[in-house]
C-alpha positions as CSV (number, residue, x, y, z in Angstrom):
1,M,136.5,92.0,74.0
2,D,132.7,92.5,73.5
3,N,131.8,88.9,74.3
4,L,132.8,89.8,78.1
5,P,129.7,90.1,80.2
6,I,128.6,93.6,81.0
7,E,129.1,93.1,84.6
8,L,132.8,92.1,84.3
9,I,133.3,95.2,82.1
10,V,131.8,97.5,84.7
11,Y,134.2,95.8,87.2
12,I,137.0,96.2,84.9
13,T,136.5,99.8,84.4
14,S,136.3,100.3,88.0
15,F,139.8,100.3,88.3
16,I,140.2,103.0,85.8
17,E,141.2,106.4,87.9
18,R,138.9,109.2,87.6
19,E,140.0,112.5,88.7
20,D,137.5,114.8,90.8
21,D,137.2,117.4,88.2
22,E,136.3,114.9,85.6
23,S,132.6,115.6,86.8
24,S,132.5,118.8,85.1
25,L,130.8,119.0,81.9
26,G,134.1,120.4,80.2
27,W,135.3,116.8,80.6
28,L,132.5,115.3,79.0
29,M,132.5,117.8,76.1
30,H,136.1,117.1,75.7
31,E,137.0,120.9,76.2
32,K,139.4,120.1,78.7
33,P,142.6,118.0,78.7
34,V,141.8,114.4,77.8
35,S,140.2,112.2,80.5
36,T,141.4,108.9,81.2
37,L,137.8,107.5,80.9
38,P,136.0,108.4,77.4
39,P,138.4,106.8,75.1
40,Y,137.7,103.3,76.5
41,A,133.9,104.0,75.4
42,T,134.8,103.7,71.8
43,I,135.9,99.9,72.3
44,S,132.3,98.6,71.9
45,R,128.7,99.3,72.8
46,K,129.1,97.2,76.4
47,W,132.2,99.4,76.9
48,Q,130.3,102.8,76.2
49,L,127.6,101.8,78.5
50,A,130.2,100.8,81.4
51,I,132.1,104.0,80.9
52,E,129.1,106.2,80.8
53,S,127.5,104.7,83.8
54,R,130.7,106.4,85.7
55,T,131.2,109.6,83.4
56,F,127.5,110.5,84.0
57,R,126.8,109.3,87.4
58,S,128.2,112.4,88.8
59,I,128.0,115.9,87.0
60,H,129.2,119.2,88.0
61,L,127.6,121.9,86.0
62,K,127.7,125.6,85.5
63,S,124.4,127.7,84.7
64,T,126.2,128.8,81.6
65,E,126.3,125.1,80.6
66,L,122.7,124.2,80.7
67,S,121.7,124.0,77.1
68,R,125.0,121.7,76.6
69,F,123.9,119.4,79.5
70,A,120.4,119.2,77.9
71,Q,121.8,118.1,74.6
72,I,124.0,115.2,76.2
73,L,121.8,113.9,78.8
74,T,119.6,111.9,76.4
75,G,118.2,108.5,76.5
76,H,119.8,105.8,78.9
77,R,122.3,108.6,80.1
78,K,119.2,110.1,82.2
79,R,118.9,107.0,84.2
80,L,122.6,107.1,85.0
81,L,122.6,110.5,86.6
82,A,122.9,110.1,90.4
83,H,124.4,113.5,91.5
84,L,124.0,116.8,90.0
85,A,126.2,119.7,91.4
86,Y,125.1,123.1,90.1
87,D,127.0,126.3,90.2
88,V,125.1,129.5,89.7
89,V,127.2,132.2,87.7
90,L,126.4,136.0,88.7
91,P,127.1,138.8,86.4
92,T,130.7,140.0,86.4
93,Y,132.0,143.3,87.7
94,D,135.3,145.3,86.8
95,D,138.2,146.3,88.9
96,K,136.9,149.4,90.3
97,A,133.8,147.9,91.7
98,C,136.1,145.3,93.8
99,A,136.7,148.2,96.1
100,K,133.3,149.1,96.5
101,F,130.3,147.7,98.1
102,E,127.4,146.2,96.1
103,T,124.8,148.8,95.0
104,E,120.9,148.2,94.9
105,Q,121.5,147.9,91.2
106,D,124.2,145.2,91.7
107,K,121.8,143.4,94.1
108,E,118.8,143.5,91.7
109,R,120.9,142.4,88.9
110,N,122.3,139.5,90.9
111,N,118.8,138.5,92.0
112,Q,117.5,138.4,88.2
113,A,120.7,136.3,87.3
114,F,120.1,133.8,90.3
115,T,116.4,133.4,89.4
116,Y,117.2,133.0,86.0
117,A,119.7,130.2,86.7
118,I,117.4,128.3,89.1
119,H,114.4,128.6,86.9
120,A,116.6,127.4,84.1
121,L,117.9,124.4,86.0
122,Y,114.2,123.5,87.2
123,Q,113.0,123.8,83.6
124,T,115.8,121.8,82.0
125,L,115.2,118.9,84.7
126,K,111.4,119.1,84.0
127,S,112.0,118.9,80.1
128,L,114.3,115.9,80.8
129,E,111.7,114.2,82.8
130,G,109.1,114.5,80.4
131,R,105.6,113.4,81.3
132,G,106.7,110.5,83.2
133,T,106.6,109.6,87.0
134,G,110.4,110.5,87.6
135,T,111.6,106.9,87.2
136,E,113.3,107.9,84.1
137,F,116.0,109.2,86.7
138,R,118.0,107.1,89.4
139,A,117.2,108.7,92.8
140,L,119.0,112.1,92.1
141,T,120.8,114.2,94.3
142,L,120.5,117.8,93.6
143,D,123.3,119.8,95.0
144,I,123.3,123.9,94.8
145,H,127.0,123.7,95.0
146,D,128.3,127.3,94.8
147,I,127.2,130.9,93.5
148,Y,129.6,133.4,92.4
149,A,130.6,136.1,90.0
150,P,133.7,135.6,87.9
151,M,135.4,138.3,89.9
152,D,134.7,136.7,93.2
153,G,137.5,135.6,95.2
154,S,139.5,132.8,93.6
155,Y,137.4,132.2,90.7
156,R,139.1,135.7,89.4
157,E,141.6,134.9,86.7
158,K,144.2,137.1,88.0
159,Y,143.6,136.3,91.8
160,E,147.2,135.8,92.8
161,E,148.5,138.8,91.2
162,D,145.6,140.9,92.7
163,K,146.1,139.2,96.2
164,E,149.8,140.1,96.3
165,Q,149.0,144.0,95.1
166,W,146.3,144.2,97.8
167,A,148.7,142.7,100.5
168,S,151.4,145.1,99.5
169,G,148.8,148.2,99.7
170,Q,148.9,148.7,95.8
171,R,145.4,147.7,95.4
172,D,142.1,148.6,96.9
173,D,139.8,145.5,97.3
174,L,137.0,144.5,99.5
175,W,136.9,140.9,98.5
176,E,134.0,138.9,100.0
177,H,133.3,141.9,102.1
178,R,131.8,143.5,98.9
179,Y,128.8,141.4,99.2
180,E,128.6,140.5,102.9
181,H,125.3,142.7,103.3
182,S,123.7,141.3,100.1
183,I,121.0,138.4,100.0
184,L,120.4,136.5,97.1
185,R,116.4,136.4,96.5
186,L,114.5,134.1,94.1
187,L,112.1,136.1,92.1
188,E,108.8,134.9,90.4
189,H,108.9,131.6,92.4
190,P,105.1,130.5,91.3
191,E,106.5,129.9,88.2
192,L,109.1,127.4,89.4
193,P,108.1,124.1,88.2
194,F,107.7,121.0,90.5
195,L,110.4,118.1,89.7
196,L,110.0,114.4,90.4
197,S,113.5,113.2,90.1
198,P,115.2,114.7,92.9
199,S,115.2,112.7,96.3
200,S,117.8,114.7,98.1
201,F,118.4,118.5,98.1
202,N,121.4,120.2,99.2
203,L,122.1,123.9,99.6
204,C,125.4,123.8,101.7
205,M,127.6,126.2,100.0
206,L,131.1,126.2,101.9
207,S,133.3,127.9,99.3
208,C,135.1,130.8,99.7
209,T,132.6,133.1,97.9
210,K,130.3,133.2,101.1
211,R,127.3,134.3,98.7
212,I,124.1,134.2,101.2
213,I,120.7,133.1,100.0
214,E,117.4,134.3,101.6
215,P,116.1,131.5,103.7
216,K,112.6,131.7,102.0
217,S,114.1,131.3,98.7
218,A,116.1,128.0,99.7
219,L,112.7,126.7,101.3
220,L,110.9,127.5,98.0
221,M,113.3,125.9,95.9
222,A,112.9,122.7,98.2
223,R,109.3,122.7,98.0
224,R,109.2,122.3,94.4
225,L,110.7,118.8,94.7
226,S,107.7,116.5,94.8
227,N,109.8,113.3,95.7
228,V,112.4,114.5,97.9
229,H,113.4,112.5,101.0
230,S,116.4,114.4,102.3
231,I,116.9,118.2,102.6
232,E,119.8,119.8,103.9
233,L,120.2,123.8,103.8
234,Y,123.3,125.7,105.5
235,L,121.8,129.1,105.7
236,S,124.0,132.1,107.0
237,D,122.7,134.6,109.8
238,E,125.8,136.6,110.4
239,E,124.7,140.1,109.5
240,K,125.2,142.3,112.3
241,K,125.8,145.8,111.1
242,Y,122.2,146.0,109.9
243,P,119.7,144.1,112.1
244,H,116.9,144.7,109.7
245,I,118.1,142.5,107.0
246,R,118.4,139.7,109.4
247,Q,114.8,140.4,110.6
248,Q,113.6,140.3,107.1
249,S,115.2,137.1,106.3
250,R,113.8,135.4,109.3
251,Y,110.1,136.9,109.0
252,G,110.1,136.1,105.3
253,I,110.0,132.1,105.9
254,V,106.8,132.2,107.9
255,N,103.3,133.7,107.5
256,P,100.9,135.3,110.1
257,S,99.0,132.0,110.4
258,T,102.1,130.1,111.5
259,H,101.7,129.3,115.3
260,A,105.1,127.5,115.8
261,F,108.4,127.3,113.9
262,C,112.0,126.2,114.7
263,M,115.1,126.7,112.5
264,A,118.8,126.5,113.8
265,Y,121.0,128.8,112.4
266,K,124.9,129.1,112.7
267,S,125.8,132.3,114.2
268,T,128.7,133.5,116.2
269,P,128.1,135.5,119.1
270,S,128.3,139.5,118.5
271,T,130.5,141.7,120.7
272,D,127.9,144.6,119.7
273,Y,125.2,144.1,121.9
274,A,123.4,146.9,120.0
275,A,123.4,144.7,117.2
276,A,121.5,142.0,118.6
277,L,118.0,141.1,117.8
278,T,115.1,141.6,119.9
């Protein structure tokens, strides 16, 4: 079996099914039910390389798993990674807080957690790049996939139970409205390192959590990618109750010396004309 050309082995392994969820780090660390791919890596060195070219091509990573990610992505595996989807996990909150809007203290705690998660990601990728020119990696697509707290929406362990109680009037819960007036901000951005490996950067969170990132922070993250060729940002401008929040977010992305700037926002028309920005 080991006498087969590596190209043929790669072709054979392409017929082995791989579930979408198998891109998560839990599969690679064998913490979830056994995947269909890893067992074939034990056949021989060539089969290991062929299997790892698939298992390490795309990884879905939580911010709580960064240290283990750095431990397993070593040697030739760094050159296999083409897509990294990153989830930022925010501090959790209790049942009582589900029925309350986020406080200023909650917002600050989330900003700190968001900042730490982004800094940790950039520092980890920087350490994996070493002192190279970025060629240690393939053209890497960096995707900020989602931002959530464990009690947000469907991420909640007892989501179905809470949803039923809320629907029957037995439970008070704001769901995603709890943080609809909160904007996540990146703190201490001058310390964010420059990265060479990402060629594409996506921040297009379309999940049910609806966490909002400050436009300035999104742009700062993109500016730290030295070799990026493609940037896609999906930003929200739906704040209608507190217009000053929208104004602060908009004004934060330009400085007094800017003469012209254009950015397209997705926003549905407001029926409350008093809330319209002037």
